N, C-alpha and C positions, 0 to 999 in steps of 0.2 A: 504494500500500500504506500502511495506517495503522499507527500505533504506539500500543499501549495500555500505559501504565505502571501497573502494579498493585503497590500497597504497602499495608502494614497501616494506617498512619496517617501524619500529619506531626508526631508527638509525640516521636520519638526523636532520633537524631543524624545520623551520617554518611550512612546509606542514604537517609534522607528528603531531606537537602540535595542529594544527588547526583541524585535524581529530579526535584527542582525545577529544577536546572540543565539537565538533559536535556530537560525539558518546555519550557523557554524556548529551547533551542537547536534542537531538531528541528522541522521544518515541520509534519508531520502527526501530532503527538503529542497524546494526551489522558491525563490522570491519573485513575486510579480508586482510591479509598480504601475499605478495608474498615471503618474506624472513623472517626467524626468527632472525632478528637483532633488538634488543630492547634496547633503552636508557632511556625510560620513563615509569612511572607507567601507567597501563592500566587495563581496566575491562576484566579479563580473561573469564568471563561468556559470554561476548558479542564479543569475538575475535576468529577468526579462522586463523590458519596458513595453507594456501592452499597447500604448498609444504612440509609440515611436518617439520622435524628437519633439513633437508638438507640446507646448506648455500653454495652458489657458489660465489667465489671471483672475477670471471671474468665478466665484463660488457657484453662482446660479448656473452658468454654462457648464461647469464641471458636473453638477448634478443632472442637468438635462442631457448630458452626454453619457450617462451611465448605461443606457441600452446598447450604445455602440461599444463601450468597454466590455459589456457582457458578451456581445457577439464575438469580439476579438479573443476574449478569454476562452470562449467555447471552442475555438479552433485549435487551442493549444493543450487542453486538458483531456485526459482520459477519464473514464468512469471510475477507475480504481484510484481515486484521489480524494483526500480530505482537504477542504479549503479552510484555512485559518484566516478569517477576515478581521483585520484590525481597523477600528474607526468606522463610523456609520456608513460613509459612502462606499467603502469596500464591502461592507455587509450588503448594502443595497445592490451592488453589482452581482454579488454571489446569489442573492435571492432571485434577481432577474434571470440569471443564467439557468437556474433550475426551473423557473416559471415559463420563460419564453422558449426554451430549447428542450424542456422535459429531460433534463440531465439527472443523473443518479448520484452525482457527487454529494458527499456529506458536507454540511456547512457548520463551522464553529465560529461563533462571534467572540473574538478575544477583546473584551471591553476594557479600555484603559481610561475612560472618562466617566464622569457622573452620569448615569443613564437617564436621569430626569432633567439634566441641566437645560438642554435645548428645547425639548417638548414643553417645558414649563415656562420658557422665556417668552415675553411679549415680543411681537404681536402674534405668535404662532397659535397658542391657545388649543382649543378642543380638537380641531382638525388635525393639527400636528401630532397631538397626543395619540389620536386614533391611528394615524399613519405609522408612527414609531412603534406602537403596540403591535400592529400587523406585521411589520418587518421583523421586530424582535422575535415574534412567535414563529417565524419561518425558519429560524436557525435550529438545527438539530441539537446543538449544545451551545451553551453560553459559558465562557470562562471569564469571570470577573476578578478584580484584584482586592476586593474587600467584602466582608460579611454584610456590611450595610448595602452595598450594591446588589448583592444576591437577594437581600430582603426586598429591595426596591423592585427588582425584576419580577418578583412574585407578587408583592402586594399592589404595586402600581400598574404593572404591565401584564399581569396574569400569566406569566411563564411558570410552569410547574417547577417546584424546587428540585425535582429529580433531573431536570434538564439544565440546572445551573450549578456550576462548581466554583469555589473560591480558591484561587491560587495567587499568592502574593507576587508582586514584581520581583525579578531577580537582579542581582548586582554582582559585579566582579569586585568583591570586597578587598581582596589583596591588591588589586591594581589601583583602586582608589586610595588605599593607605600609602602605597608607594608614591603615587602622583602627588599626594598631599604634602610630601616632604620636599618637593622641588622648591627652588627659590622663587619668590615673587619678583615682579618687575621692580627694578631699583627705584624708580621714581615713586612707587607706591609704598615703599617700606616704612616711611615715616608715619603713615596713617595708623600703623599698628603700635606706635609708641604710647598711644593712649588707649583707654578701654574702648573696644570696638564691637559694634553690632554689625552683622552682615545679613543681607537678604538677597537671595538669588532667584531670578526668574524674569520672564518677559515683562516689560513695562506696559502692562495693559490693565484694564479695569478688574479683571478676575483676580489679580494678585494682591489687590488691596493696599497698594503703596500709599495712596492718599491718606488712608487712615493711619498707616505707620508713620508718616511724616508728622501727623498731629500728635501721635504718641511721643515721638522723638522730641518735638518742641517742648513738651512738658518734662521730659527727662532732663533736658539741658538746663532747666531752671534749678535743678538740684545737683546735676553732674555736668557742668559746662565743658569739661575736658573730654567728653565722649564723642566718638565718631560713629557715623552710620555709613556703611558702604553698600551701594546697590550694584550688583552684578547683573548684567542683562541689558537688552535694548528693546525698543518697541515704540508704538505710536503715541504713548503718553509721556515720552521722555521730556519734551519741551514743557508740557503742562506741569509735570512734577517738579522740574527745575524752577519754574515760575512760582509754584506753591511754596517751595523751600525758601525762596526770596521773600515772599509775602509773610511767611512765618518768622523770618529773620534768622534762619538756621542754615543758610546756604554755605557758610564756612565749615560746617561740621558734616554736611551731607555730600558724599562723593559718588558721582555717577561714573563708574569705570567701564561700562559697556560690557560687551561679550568677551569672555576670556576662554581660550581653548582649554586651559586647565584651571577650572575654578576651585578645585579642591585645595590647592596651595594657599588660596586666599581664605577659604573657609577655615582651614586649620589654624590660621593665625588669629582669627577672631575670638573674642571671649564668649560670644553667644550668637547662634543663628536664629533669626526670627522669621517665622513663617506666617504671613499675614493674609493669606488667600481668603477670598469670599467663598469660593467653591473649588473643588479639585477632583481629579480622577483617582489620585492616590497620595501624592506628596513625596516623590522620589528624593527630593533634596534633603528631606529629614534623615533618611537612611544614609545618604552620601555624607552628610555632616557627621552623623554618628561614626561612620567608618573612618572619617578624617580625625576623629577625636574631639569634636566640638559639641558642646551641649546645645540642646535645641529647646526652643519655646515656640509653641504653635497655637494658632486658632483651632478651637475644637469644632471643626466642621465635618461634614459627612465624608465618608470614603477615604479612610487612611489614617489620619493623624492619631486618633484614639487607639486604633488597632496596632499602630506602630509603637506608640509611646507607653500606653497602658493596656497591654494585651489581655490582662486578667479582669479588666473592668467590663461593664455592659456596653457593647459597641453602639447601642442606641442612645446612651446617655449623652447630654450636651450640657456642659458646665456653665454656670453664671458667675463663678468665682475662680481664682487661680487653683489649679488642681496639680499639685506637685506629685508626680509619679516617679518610679524608680529610674525611668529612662529619659525623662524630660519634663517639661511643664506644659500643661494644656490650659488655654486661656479662653474666656468667653468670646464668641464670634462678635464681629463689630455691629451686629444688629441687636445685641444685648444691651440693657441699660448700663450706663457708666463704663462701657468697655474701654474707652480711651484712657480714662483715669486709672482704671484697674491695671491695664497693661503697663502704663508708665510707672506706677508704684511697684509693681512686681519686678520689672526689669531693673529698676534702681536697687531694690533689695537684693536681687541676684548678683549684680555687679559688685556689691559690697560684701558678698559672701563667697569668697574664692574657694573655700573648702567645699561648699555645696556644688560649685561649678565643676570642681575636680571629680567629685563623686558621680555627677551626672555624665561627665565625659567617659569615665571608666565603665559605667553601666551601659552607656550608649554603644561603646565598641563591642561589648558582648552581645547586645541585642542585634546589632547590625549583622552579625554572623548568621542569624536565622533567615536572612534574605539572600544568602550567598547563592550564586548561580549553580554551584556544585550540588546544592540541595534542591533548589526550586525547579531547574530545567528537567531533571529526571522525573520529578513529581508531575510536571506538565505533560510529558510524553506518556507516563503511566496512566494518567487520567484519561487521555484521549484513547489510548489502547484499550483500556478497560471498558470505557463507555461504548465504543464501537465494536469491541471484541475483534481487534485487529492487531497487527504488529508493525510498527513503523521503524 
């Protein structure tokens, strides 16, 4: 039985990296890309660009072209194939392949995002929810990366729990640890002479940077020698820079953009802060743990609580600081007084170096639970057992 890994492109982040890892791990796997957008090294011998050299910059046109992608994919796959579709557009192509061409391939939706994020977002509403429900239910198996996502697929989209498996994201823990010990750029080294917070992620609305800047402005009132480093780029960079000026904190907020090796910066920070409004998992939390940096995270769906406090109720959402063995969970920014609670808690943590050391040591141990040496075999075993095949 062959494995066809279907993903939109290799341009994004977590989902794309995980597909490359699985491609390198599985014996009979081949990678199929809907777009020729590539940011990562990949095995050219085991990769096919379904739509050739053409790149479409419109999301709407990309979705409208899914029947064409299904037609082209149909010409390359045999019936003895299990399709692992990552991200919703790839799933839609897989479902169209089965529907339009009466193909017998099995379809696995490997979900890396919050399954309810887009259907619940305005102006999509009820119609979108029904559409997503239908498409989700066409998958033979759904593999998601959190227990909360599994719960949502069942409770919100009516997918039987027997057809949903939870397998956490995998990481090359040893590689991250080694990379974290590399030297940072010389011009940035002075930033870490003070207490330093770091936030890593695309500068967009999802990541909650505007709330984090408000939090940081309050921190500086009590700890004026603290720095905040933002790694990543995106459409909100100019707006966030302007916000930092309006708050009078621009001298302490440093926009360093995209770094090929962010782990060396994460390691030097006192604390990684994760301010996202919603997430598919929260990969950077584990990457920070593997780098030896303590983590503080918004207690949002799909990942943070299961990573930081695995023995707690995954449905719980805190309204006060929740100090766990592997990090600190904080109220999401839609909770009352969240900005003040965040600032008070971070100030307290920066003053308690012993606590930070303890969280660092526990985090390194916790990160090993997500090692690719453990997770990737588990992924293959689940697919084999569900379909009663051998990949």
